[in-house]
C-alpha positions in Angstrom: 134.1 89.0 1.8 135.1 86.5 -0.7 133.6 86.0 -4.2 131.8 83.0 -3.1 130.3 84.9 -0.2 129.0 87.5 -2.5 127.3 84.9 -4.8 125.7 83.3 -1.7 124.3 86.6 -0.5 122.8 87.3 -3.9 121.0 84.0 -3.8 119.5 84.8 -0.6 121.9 83.6 2.1 122.9 85.2 5.2 126.6 84.9 5.9 127.7 83.7 9.5 130.8 84.8 11.1 133.9 82.8 9.9 134.4 79.6 11.6 137.2 79.1 14.2 139.3 76.9 12.0 139.9 79.6 9.4 137.6 78.0 6.8 134.5 80.1 5.4 131.5 79.5 7.5 128.6 77.5 6.3 126.0 79.7 4.9 122.5 80.0 6.5 119.7 80.6 4.0 116.9 83.1 4.3 113.3 82.3 3.2 112.8 83.8 -0.3 109.1 83.8 -0.3 108.2 82.6 3.4 106.6 79.4 1.9 105.7 76.9 4.6 107.1 73.6 4.2 104.3 71.7 5.7 106.6 70.7 8.6 106.1 72.3 12.0 109.3 72.0 14.1 109.0 70.8 17.7 110.1 73.6 20.1 111.8 73.1 23.6 110.3 74.4 26.8 112.8 76.3 29.1 113.4 75.0 32.6 115.9 75.9 35.4 119.0 73.9 36.1 117.8 72.6 39.5 114.7 71.1 37.9 116.6 69.8 35.0 119.1 68.0 37.3 116.1 66.0 38.9 115.5 64.5 35.4 119.0 63.0 35.7 117.8 60.4 38.2 114.8 59.4 35.9 115.5 56.7 33.1 112.9 58.4 30.9 115.1 61.4 30.1 118.2 61.7 28.0 120.5 64.6 28.0 122.2 66.4 25.0 124.1 69.6 24.4 122.3 72.9 23.6 124.1 74.4 20.8 124.6 78.1 20.0 123.5 77.9 16.5 120.4 78.1 14.2 117.6 75.6 13.9 117.5 73.6 10.6 115.8 70.7 9.4 116.7 69.1 6.0 114.3 67.3 3.9 115.6 65.2 0.9 113.1 64.2 -1.8 113.7 63.1 -5.4 117.4 63.8 -5.0 116.8 67.5 -4.0 117.4 69.2 -0.6 115.2 71.8 1.2 116.1 73.4 4.2 113.3 74.3 7.0 114.0 76.9 9.6 112.5 77.3 13.0 109.2 78.8 11.6 108.8 75.9 9.3 109.6 78.0 6.2 111.7 76.6 3.3 115.2 78.0 3.0 118.2 77.4 0.9 121.2 75.3 2.2 124.8 75.4 1.5 126.3 73.2 -1.1 129.0 72.0 1.4 126.1 70.7 3.6 124.4 68.9 0.6 127.7 67.2 -0.4 127.7 65.8 3.0 124.2 64.8 2.9 124.6 62.9 -0.5 126.7 60.4 1.8 123.7 59.4 3.8 122.4 56.1 2.5 118.7 57.0 2.2 116.7 58.0 -0.9 114.5 60.2 1.1 114.5 61.6 4.8 113.7 64.4 7.1 116.3 65.2 9.6 116.1 67.9 12.5 119.0 69.6 14.2 120.9 72.8 14.5 123.6 74.3 12.3 126.7 76.0 13.5 129.4 77.9 11.4 131.1 74.4 10.6 128.8 71.6 11.4 125.1 70.3 11.2 124.4 68.7 14.6 121.5 66.3 14.0 119.4 65.2 17.0 116.3 63.6 15.3 115.2 61.7 12.2 111.4 62.0 11.5 111.3 60.1 8.2 113.6 57.9 6.2 112.7 56.3 2.8 109.1 55.3 3.1 109.0 55.2 6.8 107.4 57.9 8.8 109.1 57.9 12.4 107.1 60.6 13.9 104.9 58.2 15.6 107.8 56.3 16.9 109.2 57.2 20.6 112.3 59.3 20.4 114.7 56.3 21.4 113.7 54.5 18.3 114.1 57.6 16.1 117.4 58.1 17.5 118.5 54.4 16.7 117.5 55.1 13.0 119.3 58.4 13.2 122.6 56.9 14.3 122.3 54.1 11.7 122.0 56.5 8.9 124.0 59.5 9.9 126.9 58.5 12.4 130.3 58.7 11.0 129.1 59.9 7.4 131.0 63.2 7.4 132.8 65.7 9.6 130.1 68.2 8.9 127.3 65.8 9.9 127.3 65.3 13.6 124.9 63.0 15.6 124.3 64.8 18.9 126.2 62.9 21.8 123.5 61.7 24.2 123.8 60.8 28.0 121.4 58.2 29.0 122.2 56.9 32.5 122.2 58.8 35.7 126.0 59.0 36.0 126.4 59.8 32.4 123.9 62.6 32.6 125.5 64.3 35.8 128.9 64.0 34.2 127.6 65.3 30.9 126.2 68.5 32.8 129.7 69.0 34.5 131.3 68.7 31.0 129.0 71.4 29.5 129.9 73.7 32.2 133.4 73.1 31.8 133.1 73.5 28.0 131.3 77.0 28.5 128.5 75.5 26.4 125.1 77.3 26.1 123.4 74.6 28.0 121.8 71.2 27.7 118.5 69.7 26.5 116.4 67.1 28.4 114.7 64.6 25.8 111.8 62.3 26.8 112.9 59.0 25.2 109.3 57.8 25.1 107.8 60.7 23.4 106.5 60.6 19.9 107.0 63.8 17.7 104.7 66.7 18.3 105.2 69.9 16.4 105.1 73.3 18.3 105.9 73.9 21.9 104.5 70.6 23.1 106.0 70.6 26.5 107.6 67.2 26.3 111.2 68.1 25.8 113.1 70.8 27.8 116.1 73.2 27.4 118.3 74.6 30.2 120.5 77.4 29.3 123.5 78.4 31.5 123.5 81.8 29.8 120.3 83.7 29.5 119.3 85.1 26.2 116.0 86.5 24.9 114.8 87.9 21.5 114.2 91.6 21.6 112.7 94.2 18.8 115.1 96.9 18.0 113.2 100.3 18.4 113.8 104.1 18.6 116.0 105.2 21.4 114.4 107.3 24.1 115.0 111.1 23.7 117.5 111.3 26.6 119.6 108.6 25.0 119.1 109.5 21.5 122.3 111.6 21.3 124.4 109.9 23.9 127.3 109.2 21.6 127.2 105.5 22.2 127.1 102.8 19.5 124.1 101.1 20.9 120.5 100.0 20.2 117.3 100.4 22.0 115.5 97.1 22.7 111.8 96.4 23.2 109.5 93.5 24.3 105.9 93.1 24.1 104.0 93.7 27.3 100.4 92.9 26.8 99.3 95.5 24.1 102.4 97.9 24.4 106.0 97.8 23.5 108.0 98.1 26.7 111.6 99.8 26.5 113.9 97.4 28.1 117.1 99.4 27.9 119.9 100.2 25.5 122.7 97.6 24.4 126.1 98.5 23.2 127.0 97.2 19.7 130.7 96.2 19.3 132.4 97.7 16.1 132.8 94.2 14.5 129.1 94.0 14.2 126.8 96.1 11.9 124.3 98.2 13.7 120.9 96.5 13.6 118.0 98.4 12.1 114.7 99.5 13.9 112.3 96.6 13.4 114.8 93.8 13.4 114.9 91.1 16.0 118.0 90.5 17.9 119.2 88.1 20.5 120.6 89.7 23.6 122.4 88.0 26.5 121.7 89.4 29.9 122.2 88.5 33.6 118.6 89.4 34.6 115.8 91.7 34.5 114.8 94.1 37.3 111.3 93.4 38.6 108.4 95.7 38.2 106.6 97.1 35.2 109.5 99.2 34.0 112.4 97.0 35.0 115.3 97.1 32.8 117.9 94.5 31.8 121.0 94.2 33.8 124.5 93.6 32.1 122.9 93.1 28.6 125.2 92.2 25.7 124.9 91.9 22.0 126.9 89.2 20.0 125.9 90.0 16.5 122.9 87.7 16.2 119.9 89.0 14.1 117.0 86.5 14.1 115.1 86.2 11.0 113.4 83.0 12.3 111.6 84.5 15.1 108.2 86.2 14.9 107.6 89.6 16.6 104.8 87.9 18.7 107.4 85.7 20.4 109.3 88.9 21.7 107.4 89.1 24.8 108.2 89.7 28.4 107.4 86.1 29.3 110.8 85.2 28.1 112.5 87.3 30.9 114.4 86.0 33.8 113.5 88.5 36.6 115.6 89.1 39.8 113.9 88.0 42.8 114.7 91.2 45.0 114.3 94.9 44.0 117.7 96.3 45.5 119.4 96.5 42.2 119.2 99.5 40.0 116.7 99.4 37.1 118.8 101.0 34.3 120.8 98.7 32.0 
């Protein structure tokens, strides 16, 4: 850990993995007091790829990349910046990001996007100066976004958007070739609506879900594996979903933490377990326990496969 990394952790930052270009990753802030910002982020509704591809034929829908990062909105007011996480909580943001945001020619704004180790990918502009854009359709907000953010800095990236049928089909092929996490379908006519409003969709090529880390069952407690037991809420009970190996390069998550796990599918039935589950070091501080439910799961259609992960 560098000296600057230590200072950032002392101020409440969570340091991500180093970026691929060898530079120190942009730090992601943790909420100090869980103070709500007053802004409710709009959440995407999951759909499967065949359903998403039907939208390519409809001019109402635009396609964008689904990034494997962390949700971040940034508000500028009176020369100061506040980060806002997926839960709407105020979080600190890295000075390198604010230096880039200083180049945006606007006195006030609220921009929404996703931050990775090296870039802030911006897909929406909800207000700028004295103009509230939330009531405007997304296509108008996107025009304002490109006018203010495109080309400002290498750290700030306006999301590439495919708008025509051919461009959308080519875009999906490109996302597959790039091993991207997936793509997003945006309704160009939709005004902004906080929460899971059901008007924008996400299609993930890789299935992931958020799980609660809990105690290992007795038969696995001393199996000698560096692993964690993961659970989901199934009505009123916590359902054991299996154990997942933790590579040495990641710290072992603690019981009660929420982790993101990639898996192939879940075996059907009330005690079905995850198949080919993998952990890649992502602990989620922006997910509520109530969201960790079995409703997230992609379930295998037949029951001929083993139920243990």
